[in-house]
All heavy atoms as TSV, in Angstrom:
chain	resi	resn	atom	element	x	y	z
A	1	MET	N	N	86.302	83.544	96.087
A	1	MET	CA	C	87.034	84.697	95.590
A	1	MET	C	C	87.894	85.184	96.691
A	1	MET	O	O	87.829	86.321	97.054
A	1	MET	CB	C	85.984	85.710	95.277
A	1	MET	CG	C	86.448	86.328	94.070
A	1	MET	SD	S	85.697	87.558	93.035
A	1	MET	CE	C	85.693	86.737	91.567
A	2	GLY	N	N	88.879	84.423	97.091
A	2	GLY	CA	C	89.855	84.772	98.034
A	2	GLY	C	C	91.116	85.251	97.569
A	2	GLY	O	O	91.242	85.765	96.420
A	3	SER	N	N	92.252	84.864	98.224
A	3	SER	CA	C	93.558	85.249	97.725
A	3	SER	C	C	94.004	84.379	96.638
A	3	SER	O	O	93.411	83.299	96.352
A	3	SER	CB	C	94.505	85.182	98.880
A	3	SER	OG	O	94.573	83.863	99.315
A	4	LEU	N	N	95.012	84.723	95.889
A	4	LEU	CA	C	95.476	83.946	94.781
A	4	LEU	C	C	96.309	82.718	95.246
A	4	LEU	O	O	97.148	82.911	96.222
A	4	LEU	CB	C	96.361	84.851	93.904
A	4	LEU	CG	C	95.618	85.922	93.191
A	4	LEU	CD1	C	96.572	86.868	92.383
A	4	LEU	CD2	C	94.467	85.419	92.411
A	5	SER	N	N	96.169	81.597	94.595
A	5	SER	CA	C	96.917	80.479	95.001
A	5	SER	C	C	98.291	80.418	94.371
A	5	SER	O	O	98.576	81.357	93.485
A	5	SER	CB	C	96.152	79.168	94.526
A	5	SER	OG	O	96.130	79.126	93.104
A	6	LEU	N	N	99.069	79.449	94.666
A	6	LEU	CA	C	100.412	79.368	94.151
A	6	LEU	C	C	100.423	79.231	92.579
A	6	LEU	O	O	101.312	79.780	91.936
A	6	LEU	CB	C	101.138	78.094	94.794
A	6	LEU	CG	C	102.585	77.829	94.276
A	6	LEU	CD1	C	103.492	79.078	94.590
A	6	LEU	CD2	C	103.182	76.675	94.875
A	7	THR	N	N	99.541	78.521	92.041
A	7	THR	CA	C	99.364	78.414	90.616
A	7	THR	C	C	99.099	79.725	89.939
A	7	THR	O	O	99.745	80.031	88.906
A	7	THR	CB	C	98.174	77.451	90.203
A	7	THR	OG1	O	98.284	76.162	91.037
A	7	THR	CG2	C	98.164	77.160	88.693
A	8	HIS	N	N	98.293	80.549	90.531
A	8	HIS	CA	C	97.995	81.932	89.976
A	8	HIS	C	C	99.307	82.757	90.009
A	8	HIS	O	O	99.590	83.452	89.062
A	8	HIS	CB	C	96.889	82.588	90.786
A	8	HIS	CG	C	95.646	81.977	90.528
A	8	HIS	ND1	N	95.007	81.204	91.509
A	8	HIS	CD2	C	94.759	81.951	89.533
A	8	HIS	CE1	C	93.750	80.834	91.086
A	8	HIS	NE2	N	93.561	81.213	89.868
A	9	TRP	N	N	100.020	82.737	91.081
A	9	TRP	CA	C	101.319	83.452	91.113
A	9	TRP	C	C	102.293	82.947	90.088
A	9	TRP	O	O	103.076	83.810	89.485
A	9	TRP	CB	C	101.838	83.417	92.464
A	9	TRP	CG	C	101.127	84.347	93.470
A	9	TRP	CD1	C	100.391	83.889	94.590
A	9	TRP	CD2	C	101.038	85.701	93.448
A	9	TRP	NE1	N	99.860	84.911	95.166
A	9	TRP	CE2	C	100.155	86.073	94.574
A	9	TRP	CE3	C	101.478	86.635	92.520
A	9	TRP	CZ2	C	99.839	87.438	94.754
A	9	TRP	CZ3	C	101.099	88.011	92.829
A	9	TRP	CH2	C	100.311	88.385	93.888
A	10	LEU	N	N	102.390	81.719	89.877
A	10	LEU	CA	C	103.308	81.106	88.871
A	10	LEU	C	C	102.962	81.640	87.421
A	10	LEU	O	O	103.733	81.973	86.648
A	10	LEU	CB	C	103.371	79.594	88.905
A	10	LEU	CG	C	104.029	79.031	90.197
A	10	LEU	CD1	C	103.848	77.530	90.167
A	10	LEU	CD2	C	105.474	79.506	90.315
A	11	ILE	N	N	101.595	81.630	87.095
A	11	ILE	CA	C	101.097	82.094	85.928
A	11	ILE	C	C	101.543	83.607	85.647
A	11	ILE	O	O	102.008	84.060	84.686
A	11	ILE	CB	C	99.687	81.932	85.698
A	11	ILE	CG1	C	99.319	80.341	85.569
A	11	ILE	CG2	C	99.183	82.523	84.523
A	11	ILE	CD1	C	97.958	79.980	85.594
A	12	VAL	N	N	101.281	84.402	86.769
A	12	VAL	CA	C	101.671	85.852	86.747
A	12	VAL	C	C	103.192	86.079	86.503
A	12	VAL	O	O	103.607	86.913	85.647
A	12	VAL	CB	C	101.188	86.599	88.054
A	12	VAL	CG1	C	101.780	87.997	88.144
A	12	VAL	CG2	C	99.721	86.527	88.179
A	13	LEU	N	N	103.964	85.242	87.127
A	13	LEU	CA	C	105.452	85.248	87.065
A	13	LEU	C	C	105.790	84.984	85.604
A	13	LEU	O	O	106.654	85.531	84.946
A	13	LEU	CB	C	106.061	84.404	88.055
A	13	LEU	CG	C	107.619	84.327	88.013
A	13	LEU	CD1	C	108.185	85.644	88.229
A	13	LEU	CD2	C	108.094	83.216	88.864
A	14	LEU	N	N	105.205	83.933	84.962
A	14	LEU	CA	C	105.455	83.531	83.654
A	14	LEU	C	C	105.156	84.677	82.623
A	14	LEU	O	O	105.912	84.883	81.729
A	14	LEU	CB	C	104.707	82.222	83.332
A	14	LEU	CG	C	104.886	81.698	81.885
A	14	LEU	CD1	C	106.357	81.220	81.699
A	14	LEU	CD2	C	103.884	80.564	81.594
A	15	VAL	N	N	104.035	85.300	82.794
A	15	VAL	CA	C	103.520	86.403	81.959
A	15	VAL	C	C	104.598	87.545	82.132
A	15	VAL	O	O	105.006	88.221	81.073
A	15	VAL	CB	C	102.121	86.816	82.213
A	15	VAL	CG1	C	101.846	88.110	81.574
A	15	VAL	CG2	C	101.175	85.679	81.920
A	16	VAL	N	N	104.996	87.862	83.295
A	16	VAL	CA	C	105.923	88.967	83.497
A	16	VAL	C	C	107.234	88.641	82.877
A	16	VAL	O	O	107.909	89.523	82.124
A	16	VAL	CB	C	106.184	89.252	85.068
A	16	VAL	CG1	C	107.346	90.140	85.162
A	16	VAL	CG2	C	104.960	89.788	85.654
A	17	VAL	N	N	107.747	87.425	82.929
A	17	VAL	CA	C	109.021	87.055	82.268
A	17	VAL	C	C	108.861	87.107	80.790
A	17	VAL	O	O	109.727	87.549	80.009
A	17	VAL	CB	C	109.478	85.602	82.664
A	17	VAL	CG1	C	110.514	85.082	81.798
A	17	VAL	CG2	C	109.839	85.670	84.095
A	18	LEU	N	N	107.740	86.671	80.199
A	18	LEU	CA	C	107.560	86.724	78.829
A	18	LEU	C	C	107.403	88.133	78.329
A	18	LEU	O	O	107.881	88.467	77.169
A	18	LEU	CB	C	106.261	85.963	78.407
A	18	LEU	CG	C	106.361	84.418	78.486
A	18	LEU	CD1	C	104.927	83.810	78.272
A	18	LEU	CD2	C	107.387	83.911	77.608
A	19	VAL	N	N	106.741	89.057	79.035
A	19	VAL	CA	C	106.675	90.324	78.589
A	19	VAL	C	C	108.033	91.144	78.667
A	19	VAL	O	O	108.357	91.864	77.761
A	19	VAL	CB	C	105.557	91.168	79.374
A	19	VAL	CG1	C	105.540	92.644	79.169
A	19	VAL	CG2	C	104.190	90.539	79.185
A	20	PHE	N	N	108.640	91.082	79.898
A	20	PHE	CA	C	109.802	91.888	80.023
A	20	PHE	C	C	111.117	91.249	79.609
A	20	PHE	O	O	112.144	91.894	79.389
A	20	PHE	CB	C	109.936	92.309	81.472
A	20	PHE	CG	C	108.836	93.256	81.878
A	20	PHE	CD1	C	107.806	92.800	82.643
A	20	PHE	CD2	C	108.881	94.619	81.402
A	20	PHE	CE1	C	106.765	93.716	83.034
A	20	PHE	CE2	C	107.866	95.436	81.786
A	20	PHE	CZ	C	106.858	94.972	82.601
A	21	GLY	N	N	111.228	89.940	79.643
A	21	GLY	CA	C	112.398	89.138	79.340
A	21	GLY	C	C	113.366	89.048	80.558
A	21	GLY	O	O	113.230	89.830	81.475
A	22	THR	N	N	114.182	88.050	80.565
A	22	THR	CA	C	114.982	87.785	81.803
A	22	THR	C	C	116.140	88.884	81.889
A	22	THR	O	O	116.482	89.205	83.014
A	22	THR	CB	C	115.628	86.475	81.675
A	22	THR	OG1	O	116.352	86.378	80.434
A	22	THR	CG2	C	114.592	85.312	81.758
A	23	GLY	N	N	116.566	89.454	80.782
A	23	GLY	CA	C	117.558	90.522	80.865
A	23	GLY	C	C	117.167	91.789	81.636
A	23	GLY	O	O	117.865	92.274	82.390
A	24	LYS	N	N	115.975	92.282	81.261
A	24	LYS	CA	C	115.454	93.446	81.869
A	24	LYS	C	C	115.142	93.138	83.411
A	24	LYS	O	O	115.357	93.969	84.233
A	24	LYS	CB	C	114.201	94.003	81.266
A	24	LYS	CG	C	114.431	94.740	79.932
A	24	LYS	CD	C	113.272	95.386	79.505
A	24	LYS	CE	C	113.494	96.291	78.296
A	24	LYS	NZ	N	112.392	97.024	77.974
A	25	LEU	N	N	114.658	91.902	83.695
A	25	LEU	CA	C	114.338	91.575	85.053
A	25	LEU	C	C	115.589	91.560	85.830
A	25	LEU	O	O	115.668	91.896	87.056
A	25	LEU	CB	C	113.549	90.354	85.164
A	25	LEU	CG	C	112.168	90.431	84.627
A	25	LEU	CD1	C	111.446	89.034	84.627
A	25	LEU	CD2	C	111.265	91.443	85.400
A	26	ARG	N	N	116.681	90.974	85.294
A	26	ARG	CA	C	117.938	90.926	85.953
A	26	ARG	C	C	118.554	92.310	86.273
A	26	ARG	O	O	119.044	92.555	87.417
A	26	ARG	CB	C	118.961	90.196	85.078
A	26	ARG	CG	C	120.336	89.805	85.821
A	26	ARG	CD	C	121.252	88.979	84.946
A	26	ARG	NE	N	120.555	87.761	84.438
A	26	ARG	CZ	C	120.419	87.492	83.143
A	26	ARG	NH1	N	120.877	88.361	82.307
A	26	ARG	NH2	N	119.860	86.389	82.745
A	27	ASN	N	N	118.452	93.078	85.292
A	27	ASN	CA	C	118.935	94.535	85.474
A	27	ASN	C	C	118.091	95.267	86.511
A	27	ASN	O	O	118.626	96.013	87.365
A	27	ASN	CB	C	118.839	95.279	84.200
A	27	ASN	CG	C	119.934	94.890	83.220
A	27	ASN	OD1	O	120.960	94.243	83.669
A	27	ASN	ND2	N	119.686	95.134	81.888
A	28	LEU	N	N	116.794	95.021	86.533
A	28	LEU	CA	C	115.882	95.633	87.601
A	28	LEU	C	C	116.276	95.167	88.872
A	28	LEU	O	O	116.289	95.932	89.842
A	28	LEU	CB	C	114.377	95.225	87.204
A	28	LEU	CG	C	113.379	95.824	88.133
A	28	LEU	CD1	C	113.280	97.251	88.079
A	28	LEU	CD2	C	112.066	95.140	87.866
A	29	GLY	N	N	116.500	93.861	89.051
A	29	GLY	CA	C	116.992	93.231	90.337
A	29	GLY	C	C	118.270	93.842	90.882
A	29	GLY	O	O	118.491	94.257	92.014
A	30	LYS	N	N	119.244	94.078	89.881
A	30	LYS	CA	C	120.492	94.705	90.229
A	30	LYS	C	C	120.374	96.136	90.683
A	30	LYS	O	O	120.953	96.597	91.646
A	30	LYS	CB	C	121.514	94.679	89.153
A	30	LYS	CG	C	122.063	93.267	88.820
A	30	LYS	CD	C	123.034	93.363	87.653
A	30	LYS	CE	C	123.603	91.978	87.251
A	30	LYS	NZ	N	124.490	92.086	86.055
A	31	ASP	N	N	119.556	96.835	89.931
A	31	ASP	CA	C	119.253	98.263	90.286
A	31	ASP	C	C	118.550	98.387	91.688
A	31	ASP	O	O	118.862	99.254	92.405
A	31	ASP	CB	C	118.445	98.984	89.215
A	31	ASP	CG	C	119.145	99.122	87.967
A	31	ASP	OD1	O	120.377	99.088	87.946
A	31	ASP	OD2	O	118.462	99.323	86.847
A	32	LEU	N	N	117.571	97.551	91.885
A	32	LEU	CA	C	116.847	97.556	93.203
A	32	LEU	C	C	117.745	97.129	94.342
A	32	LEU	O	O	117.718	97.807	95.378
A	32	LEU	CB	C	115.688	96.614	93.075
A	32	LEU	CG	C	114.750	96.587	94.329
A	32	LEU	CD1	C	114.164	97.942	94.560
A	32	LEU	CD2	C	113.778	95.516	94.165
A	33	GLY	N	N	118.687	96.161	94.141
A	33	GLY	CA	C	119.508	95.732	95.162
A	33	GLY	C	C	120.640	96.889	95.473
A	33	GLY	O	O	120.961	97.128	96.527
A	34	GLY	N	N	121.151	97.581	94.373
A	34	GLY	CA	C	121.959	98.705	94.627
A	34	GLY	C	C	121.352	99.874	95.407
A	34	GLY	O	O	121.965	100.430	96.238
A	35	ALA	N	N	120.084	100.066	95.033
A	35	ALA	CA	C	119.357	101.185	95.699
A	35	ALA	C	C	119.136	100.837	97.244
A	35	ALA	O	O	119.322	101.755	98.168
A	35	ALA	CB	C	117.968	101.381	95.036
A	36	ILE	N	N	118.885	99.615	97.514
A	36	ILE	CA	C	118.672	99.204	98.910
A	36	ILE	C	C	119.989	99.327	99.639
A	36	ILE	O	O	119.997	99.752	100.729
A	36	ILE	CB	C	118.121	97.893	98.948
A	36	ILE	CG1	C	116.664	97.768	98.481
A	36	ILE	CG2	C	118.090	97.278	100.395
A	36	ILE	CD1	C	115.931	96.419	98.396
A	37	LYS	N	N	121.048	98.829	98.998
A	37	LYS	CA	C	122.396	98.919	99.629
A	37	LYS	C	C	122.763	100.379	99.869
A	37	LYS	O	O	123.227	100.722	101.076
A	37	LYS	CB	C	123.311	98.252	98.726
A	37	LYS	CG	C	124.735	98.249	99.347
A	37	LYS	CD	C	125.742	97.473	98.460
A	37	LYS	CE	C	127.122	97.521	98.999
A	37	LYS	NZ	N	128.108	96.868	98.101
A	38	GLY	N	N	122.508	101.263	98.971
A	38	GLY	CA	C	122.847	102.660	99.123
A	38	GLY	C	C	122.019	103.327	100.248
A	38	GLY	O	O	122.514	104.108	101.075
A	39	PHE	N	N	120.747	102.902	100.347
A	39	PHE	CA	C	119.884	103.394	101.440
A	39	PHE	C	C	120.402	102.962	102.852
A	39	PHE	O	O	120.444	103.801	103.721
A	39	PHE	CB	C	118.430	102.893	101.220
A	39	PHE	CG	C	117.571	103.364	102.352
A	39	PHE	CD1	C	117.072	104.665	102.382
A	39	PHE	CD2	C	116.989	102.354	103.217
A	39	PHE	CE1	C	116.116	105.030	103.262
A	39	PHE	CE2	C	116.176	102.836	104.160
A	39	PHE	CZ	C	115.733	104.156	104.222
A	40	LYS	N	N	120.798	101.713	102.922
A	40	LYS	CA	C	121.237	101.156	104.154
A	40	LYS	C	C	122.557	101.868	104.553
A	40	LYS	O	O	122.697	102.246	105.778
A	40	LYS	CB	C	121.475	99.656	104.093
A	40	LYS	CG	C	120.279	98.907	104.143
A	40	LYS	CD	C	120.579	97.406	104.049
A	40	LYS	CE	C	119.358	96.523	104.132
A	40	LYS	NZ	N	119.690	95.103	104.107
A	41	GLU	N	N	123.476	102.180	103.617
A	41	GLU	CA	C	124.667	102.871	103.892
A	41	GLU	C	C	124.423	104.347	104.333
A	41	GLU	O	O	125.017	104.826	105.286
A	41	GLU	CB	C	125.673	102.982	102.703
A	41	GLU	CG	C	126.256	101.551	102.427
A	41	GLU	CD	C	127.060	101.535	101.057
A	41	GLU	OE1	O	127.179	102.682	100.433
A	41	GLU	OE2	O	127.577	100.504	100.777
A	42	GLY	N	N	123.439	104.924	103.742
A	42	GLY	CA	C	123.063	106.327	104.054
A	42	GLY	C	C	122.520	106.325	105.525
A	42	GLY	O	O	122.817	107.316	106.214
A	43	VAL	N	N	121.675	105.344	105.859
A	43	VAL	CA	C	121.108	105.296	107.109
A	43	VAL	C	C	122.198	105.073	108.256
A	43	VAL	O	O	122.176	105.706	109.248
A	43	VAL	CB	C	119.990	104.327	107.262
A	43	VAL	CG1	C	119.492	104.008	108.646
A	43	VAL	CG2	C	118.811	104.686	106.428
A	44	ARG	N	N	123.152	104.191	107.852
A	44	ARG	CA	C	124.213	103.877	108.725
A	44	ARG	C	C	125.135	105.142	109.023
A	44	ARG	O	O	125.495	105.464	110.111
A	44	ARG	CB	C	125.010	102.766	108.175
A	44	ARG	CG	C	125.986	102.175	109.231
A	44	ARG	CD	C	126.691	101.048	108.726
A	44	ARG	NE	N	126.001	100.043	107.990
A	44	ARG	CZ	C	126.239	99.762	106.697
A	44	ARG	NH1	N	127.197	100.296	106.079
A	44	ARG	NH2	N	125.519	98.904	106.072
A	45	GLU	N	N	125.363	105.894	107.893
A	45	GLU	CA	C	126.217	107.069	108.034
A	45	GLU	C	C	125.429	108.166	108.806
A	45	GLU	O	O	126.031	108.917	109.580
A	45	GLU	CB	C	126.575	107.562	106.654
A	45	GLU	CG	C	127.565	106.760	105.969
A	45	GLU	CD	C	127.900	107.246	104.526
A	45	GLU	OE1	O	127.268	108.209	104.156
A	45	GLU	OE2	O	128.662	106.592	103.863
A	46	GLY	N	N	124.147	108.281	108.569
A	46	GLY	CA	C	123.411	109.275	109.313
A	46	GLY	C	C	123.268	109.044	110.855
A	46	GLY	O	O	123.263	109.861	111.690
A	47	SER	N	N	123.287	107.758	111.240
A	47	SER	CA	C	123.173	107.473	112.641
A	47	SER	C	C	124.559	107.610	113.219
A	47	SER	O	O	124.584	107.768	114.532
A	47	SER	CB	C	122.718	105.942	112.829
A	47	SER	OG	O	123.600	105.126	112.362
A	48	GLU	N	N	125.651	107.620	112.530
A	48	GLU	CA	C	126.995	107.780	113.116
A	48	GLU	C	C	127.261	109.273	113.445
A	48	GLU	O	O	128.088	109.555	114.315
A	48	GLU	CB	C	127.971	107.242	112.207
A	48	GLU	CG	C	128.016	105.764	112.065
A	48	GLU	CD	C	129.042	105.223	111.049
A	48	GLU	OE1	O	129.599	106.074	110.349
A	48	GLU	OE2	O	129.140	104.038	110.896
A	49	GLU	N	N	126.583	110.173	112.862
A	49	GLU	CA	C	126.767	111.594	113.034
A	49	GLU	C	C	126.206	112.053	114.401
A	49	GLU	O	O	125.463	111.382	115.042
A	49	GLU	CB	C	126.045	112.431	112.040
A	49	GLU	CG	C	126.635	112.225	110.628
A	49	GLU	CD	C	125.810	112.967	109.561
A	49	GLU	OE1	O	124.889	113.799	109.922
A	49	GLU	OE2	O	126.156	112.857	108.347
A	50	THR	N	N	126.749	113.165	114.871
A	50	THR	CA	C	126.325	113.643	116.233
A	50	THR	C	C	124.892	114.118	116.097
A	50	THR	O	O	124.487	114.618	114.891
A	50	THR	CB	C	127.242	114.812	116.718
A	50	THR	OG1	O	127.289	115.809	115.686
A	50	THR	CG2	C	128.653	114.249	116.950
A	51	PRO	N	N	124.126	114.084	117.008
A	51	PRO	CA	C	122.737	114.588	117.065
A	51	PRO	C	C	122.806	116.155	116.859
A	51	PRO	O	O	123.678	116.785	117.285
A	51	PRO	CB	C	122.159	114.199	118.421
A	51	PRO	CG	C	123.291	113.928	119.261
A	51	PRO	CD	C	124.425	113.556	118.406
A	52	PRO	N	N	121.695	116.668	116.326
A	52	PRO	CA	C	121.744	118.142	116.047
A	52	PRO	C	C	121.701	118.855	117.363
A	52	PRO	O	O	121.120	118.391	118.402
A	52	PRO	CB	C	120.452	118.333	115.314
A	52	PRO	CG	C	119.633	117.112	115.227
A	52	PRO	CD	C	120.488	116.075	115.816
A	53	GLN	N	N	122.322	120.015	117.378
A	53	GLN	CA	C	122.299	120.875	118.611
A	53	GLN	C	C	121.001	121.598	118.777
A	53	GLN	O	O	120.399	121.857	117.767
A	53	GLN	CB	C	123.479	121.833	118.510
A	53	GLN	CG	C	124.773	121.227	118.477
A	53	GLN	CD	C	125.926	122.174	118.293
A	53	GLN	OE1	O	125.692	123.398	117.986
A	53	GLN	NE2	N	127.076	121.738	118.352
A	54	GLN	N	N	120.678	122.048	119.911
A	54	GLN	CA	C	119.438	122.812	120.031
A	54	GLN	C	C	119.817	124.276	120.245
A	54	GLN	O	O	120.736	124.569	121.092
A	54	GLN	CB	C	118.649	122.316	121.335
A	54	GLN	CG	C	117.944	121.001	121.166
A	54	GLN	CD	C	117.115	120.585	122.338
A	54	GLN	OE1	O	117.154	121.193	123.320
A	54	GLN	NE2	N	116.275	119.662	122.104
A	55	VAL	N	N	119.139	125.083	119.589
A	55	VAL	CA	C	119.403	126.555	119.609
A	55	VAL	C	C	118.089	127.170	120.189
A	55	VAL	O	O	116.979	126.882	119.662
A	55	VAL	CB	C	119.631	127.155	118.164
A	55	VAL	CG1	C	119.845	128.576	118.263
A	55	VAL	CG2	C	120.902	126.478	117.601
A	56	ALA	N	N	118.289	128.016	121.161
A	56	ALA	CA	C	117.101	128.713	121.737
A	56	ALA	C	C	116.597	129.973	120.777
A	56	ALA	O	O	117.433	130.557	120.239
A	56	ALA	CB	C	117.436	129.248	123.108
A	57	ASP	N	N	115.317	130.076	120.700
A	57	ASP	CA	C	114.764	131.064	119.955
A	57	ASP	C	C	114.758	132.357	120.816
A	57	ASP	O	O	114.771	132.302	122.061
A	57	ASP	CB	C	113.351	130.678	119.622
A	57	ASP	CG	C	112.683	131.561	118.554
A	57	ASP	OD1	O	113.336	132.609	118.150
A	57	ASP	OD2	O	111.540	131.335	118.020
A	58	ALA	N	N	114.885	133.500	120.112
A	58	ALA	CA	C	115.087	134.780	120.842
A	58	ALA	C	C	113.690	135.242	121.407
A	58	ALA	O	O	113.749	136.019	122.446
A	58	ALA	CB	C	115.555	135.886	119.937
A	59	ARG	N	N	112.627	134.689	121.020
A	59	ARG	CA	C	111.364	135.033	121.464
A	59	ARG	C	C	111.062	134.440	122.974
A	59	ARG	O	O	111.485	133.262	123.119
A	59	ARG	CB	C	110.276	134.570	120.595
A	59	ARG	CG	C	110.271	135.328	119.321
A	59	ARG	CD	C	109.326	134.872	118.332
A	59	ARG	NE	N	109.729	133.530	117.852
A	59	ARG	CZ	C	109.004	132.784	117.096
A	59	ARG	NH1	N	107.924	133.137	116.553
A	59	ARG	NH2	N	109.474	131.610	116.752
A	60	PRO	N	N	110.547	135.200	123.792
A	60	PRO	CA	C	110.385	134.586	125.256
A	60	PRO	C	C	109.229	133.484	125.163
A	60	PRO	O	O	108.246	133.649	124.456
A	60	PRO	CB	C	109.923	135.800	126.053
A	60	PRO	CG	C	109.505	136.759	125.078
A	60	PRO	CD	C	110.181	136.496	123.839
A	61	GLY	N	N	109.513	132.401	125.840
A	61	GLY	CA	C	108.443	131.308	125.931
A	61	GLY	C	C	108.496	130.463	124.745
A	61	GLY	O	O	107.605	129.523	124.689
A	62	SER	N	N	109.416	130.457	123.764
A	62	SER	CA	C	109.450	129.633	122.696
A	62	SER	C	C	110.332	128.395	122.992
A	62	SER	O	O	111.198	128.381	123.840
A	62	SER	CB	C	109.970	130.341	121.447
A	62	SER	OG	O	111.376	130.708	121.658
A	63	ALA	N	N	109.974	127.232	122.366
A	63	ALA	CA	C	110.678	126.058	122.437
A	63	ALA	C	C	112.022	126.010	121.731
A	63	ALA	O	O	112.106	126.766	120.672
A	63	ALA	CB	C	109.868	124.796	122.015
A	64	PRO	N	N	113.021	125.224	122.119
A	64	PRO	CA	C	114.291	125.127	121.331
A	64	PRO	C	C	113.969	124.478	119.937
A	64	PRO	O	O	113.164	123.748	119.724
A	64	PRO	CB	C	115.197	124.257	122.111
A	64	PRO	CG	C	114.389	123.799	123.371
A	64	PRO	CD	C	113.076	124.487	123.241
A	65	ILE	N	N	114.852	124.904	119.028
A	65	ILE	CA	C	114.748	124.412	117.598
A	65	ILE	C	C	115.989	123.522	117.363
A	65	ILE	O	O	117.141	123.998	117.662
A	65	ILE	CB	C	114.792	125.618	116.623
A	65	ILE	CG1	C	113.543	126.573	116.991
A	65	ILE	CG2	C	114.725	125.125	115.161
A	65	ILE	CD1	C	113.601	127.885	116.194
A	66	ASP	N	N	115.698	122.385	116.846
A	66	ASP	CA	C	116.824	121.424	116.413
A	66	ASP	C	C	117.432	121.964	115.109
A	66	ASP	O	O	116.741	122.119	114.088
A	66	ASP	CB	C	116.391	120.005	116.251
A	66	ASP	CG	C	116.064	119.423	117.619
A	66	ASP	OD1	O	116.465	119.844	118.642
A	66	ASP	OD2	O	115.227	118.442	117.577
A	67	VAL	N	N	118.794	122.152	115.098
A	67	VAL	CA	C	119.586	122.570	113.850
A	67	VAL	C	C	120.762	121.818	113.742
A	67	VAL	O	O	121.299	121.213	114.694
A	67	VAL	CB	C	119.903	124.038	113.883
A	67	VAL	CG1	C	118.618	124.974	114.024
A	67	VAL	CG2	C	120.746	124.376	115.121
A	68	GLN	N	N	121.248	121.650	112.548
A	68	GLN	CA	C	122.416	120.948	112.277
A	68	GLN	C	C	123.249	121.833	111.252
A	68	GLN	O	O	122.795	121.965	110.153
A	68	GLN	CB	C	122.222	119.551	111.678
A	68	GLN	CG	C	123.424	118.760	111.553
A	68	GLN	CD	C	123.055	117.346	111.115
A	68	GLN	OE1	O	122.019	117.004	110.952
A	68	GLN	NE2	N	124.262	116.501	110.958
A	69	ALA	N	N	124.489	122.244	111.673
A	69	ALA	CA	C	125.242	123.018	110.760
A	69	ALA	C	C	126.186	121.992	109.976
A	69	ALA	O	O	126.700	121.089	110.433
A	69	ALA	CB	C	126.141	123.956	111.571
A	70	LYS	N	N	126.348	122.412	108.595
A	70	LYS	CA	C	127.155	121.588	107.675
A	70	LYS	C	C	128.198	122.573	107.308
A	70	LYS	O	O	128.082	123.692	107.001
A	70	LYS	CB	C	126.392	121.103	106.515
A	70	LYS	CG	C	125.304	120.114	107.002
A	70	LYS	CD	C	124.635	119.428	105.750
A	70	LYS	CE	C	123.673	118.427	106.328
A	70	LYS	NZ	N	123.128	117.661	105.256
A	71	GLU	N	N	129.565	121.945	107.137
A	71	GLU	CA	C	130.647	122.757	106.741
A	71	GLU	C	C	130.554	122.887	105.224
A	71	GLU	O	O	130.232	121.993	104.440
A	71	GLU	CB	C	131.998	122.108	107.242
A	71	GLU	CG	C	132.137	122.176	108.622
A	71	GLU	CD	C	133.557	121.633	109.077
A	71	GLU	OE1	O	134.434	121.697	108.230
A	71	GLU	OE2	O	133.642	121.203	110.097
A	72	LYS	N	N	131.018	124.038	104.732
A	72	LYS	CA	C	130.994	124.374	103.336
A	72	LYS	C	C	132.383	123.697	102.827
A	72	LYS	O	O	133.290	123.961	103.348
A	72	LYS	CB	C	130.906	125.805	103.131
A	72	LYS	CG	C	130.595	126.213	101.748
A	72	LYS	CD	C	130.354	127.758	101.728
A	72	LYS	CE	C	129.709	128.154	100.508
A	72	LYS	NZ	N	129.449	129.610	100.417
A	73	SER	N	N	132.203	123.023	101.636
A	73	SER	CA	C	133.384	122.488	101.013
A	73	SER	C	C	134.213	123.735	100.444
A	73	SER	O	O	133.663	124.709	100.064
A	73	SER	CB	C	133.172	121.449	100.007
A	73	SER	OG	O	132.229	121.964	99.040
A	74	GLY	N	N	135.563	123.437	100.303
A	74	GLY	CA	C	136.444	124.483	99.775
A	74	GLY	C	C	136.029	125.097	98.411
A	74	GLY	O	O	135.391	124.514	97.593
A	75	SER	N	N	136.351	126.395	98.229
A	75	SER	CA	C	135.995	127.116	97.030
A	75	SER	C	C	137.040	126.954	96.004
A	75	SER	O	O	138.141	126.905	96.127
A	75	SER	CB	C	135.801	128.552	97.342
A	75	SER	OG	O	134.791	128.728	98.330
């Protein structure tokens, strides 16, 4: 009773294709790929931004707080 063999995985894949059909699986693959691509672009854009500035708290003995100001788009 160990891990599944290649034959078991092929049977599972066949059942999934029969249940969902190739069209839905193709669309699912496109959606997943687009989501991964968008995530990578977001991470890349986030790393290009400047690091947040540190603002000192007014209370004595407190640690600095990381903040990042965002500009407001035109009204």
